[in-house]
N, C-alpha and C positions, 0 to 999 in steps of 0.2 A: 191293681186291675184284677187280681185273683180274689175278688170279693163276690160271693154268690149273689148278693143284692145287685151289684153293678152288672154282673153277667146276665142276670134275669132281666134287668132293666133294658140292657142292650138288645137282648133277644126279643123282649116284648115290644120294643119300639122299632124293630127292624121291619122293613116292608115284606110282604108275603113272598115276593120273588126271591129275596135274600134268604129267608128262612128255608124255602124249598131248595134253592140251588147250593147253599153253603151250610147253614146250621144243621138242617135235618138230614144231612148226608152222613152224619156220624153213625158208625156201626161198630158195636162191640160184640163179638161172637160169644163172649162169656156171659153176657147179659141178655135177657129176653126183651129188654127195652131198646127202642131205637130213638134216634134224634139227639137234640142238644140238651134237653132237660136233664137226662141222667148224667151227662157230662158236668153240668153245673153242680150237681150233688157230689160227684166224685172230686171235683176241684175243691169244694168246701171241706170235704173229709181230708184231702191231702194237705191243705193249708193248715187245718187243725192239727194234723199229725206233725207237720213240720214245726209248727209253733211250740210244740212240746219238746222238740229236740233242737235247742239253740246251737249246740255244737255242730250238728250235721248241717244246719242252715249256714253257719259261718264257714264250714269246710266247702260247701257247695259254692258259696259266694267267692271264696278264695280260689277255687278251681276255675271259676268263670273269669276272674281277673287274670289268672295265670294264662288261660287260653287267649284272652284278648291281648295281653301284653306280649305273648309269644308271637302272635300275628303281627303286631306292630313292630317288634324287633326284627322279625323275618323280613318285613317290607323294607325296613331301614337298611338291613344288611344286604338285601338284594339290590337296592339302589347303589350302595357303596361298591358292591361287586361289579356293577355295570358302569362305574365311574361317575355316578351322579351324586352330588352332595346335597341332600335334603335335610333341613334342620329337623330335629327331633319333634319340635312342636307341630310341624306340618304333618309328620307321620301320625302323631297322636290325634291331631284334628281329623285326618283322613279316616282313621279307624273309628273314631267317635261317630263321624257322619255315617260310615258304612254300617256300623253296628246299629245305629238308630234306624236307618232305612230297613235293615234286615228285620228288626223287631216290629216295625210298623206295617211292613208289606204283608198283605193277605192275598194278593192276586197272582203272585209268581210262586209256583210250586217249589218249596224248599229254598226259596230265595235264590234260585238258580241264576247266576250271573250278576247278582247284586254286588257282591264283594268285588268282582272283577271290574265291572263298569264303574262302581263308586270310587275304588282306588285309582283307576286310570283317570277318571274325570277330575278328581281332586288334585292329583299330581300334575295333570295338564294345566289346571288353573294356577298351580304353583310355579309354572314355567318350565316343566319338564316336557321335552318333545313327546308327541303322541306315541311313537314307536317304542321309545324307552319306557314311558309310563305303562304301556301295555305289557312290555317285557317284565317290568317290576311286578306288576299285578299277576302275571302268569307264574312267575317264580314263587311268589308268595302263596298262590293257590296250590301249586304243586307241593310245596313243602309243608304247608299247614293243613291241607285237606287230604290229598291223595296219598301221601306217605302214611297218614293216620289210618286211612282205609286199608292200605296194604298190610299194616302192622296189626290192626285190630280185627280184621275180618276172620283170620284163622282162629284167633282167640275166641271171638264171639260164636263162631260155628262150633268150636269145641266145648263151650260151656253153656249149652242149653238152648241156643237159638233154634236148633233143629226141633227141639221139643215144643217150643212156642209155635213154630210154623206148622208142625204136625197137628197141634190142637186147633189152630185156625182153619187149616184146610180140611180137617176131619169134620168140623162143624159146617163148612161150606158144602161138603159132599152129601150131607143128610138131605 
């Protein structure tokens, strides 16, 4: 999907209202260009750069798999801690469904609630009571997301996030 021809095709075939409301809202303060066309060019350059660094691509894929597996393991352990025995295949299936929905969704900002609702729904379909499925989902969300935020926020603020924000806000004030 990160093909510039494909992205240009999607943009070109999109109705005018979609271009106006979604695609053309892209704004980069470092560039004088606005809209989605510059994004397509930047995606092409990024893909070209990544294809030249196979090791980095493999490491990024490995980290993605680790992130996904950590979430699945956390959900499984949360279920066990709550006294619910869900087979590993069900947990893997639940996370596969949730990850797919998160990648496809473009209407929910940051996929807010997709993981929670998806995990709860799949576990309910697997026979887990709703309250327990919601608790498993909540424990999974707390440990896989909010703890990362608490740990990473001070590090991000200390290593340059302030500089990036200052640059963006400086351009906005002009």
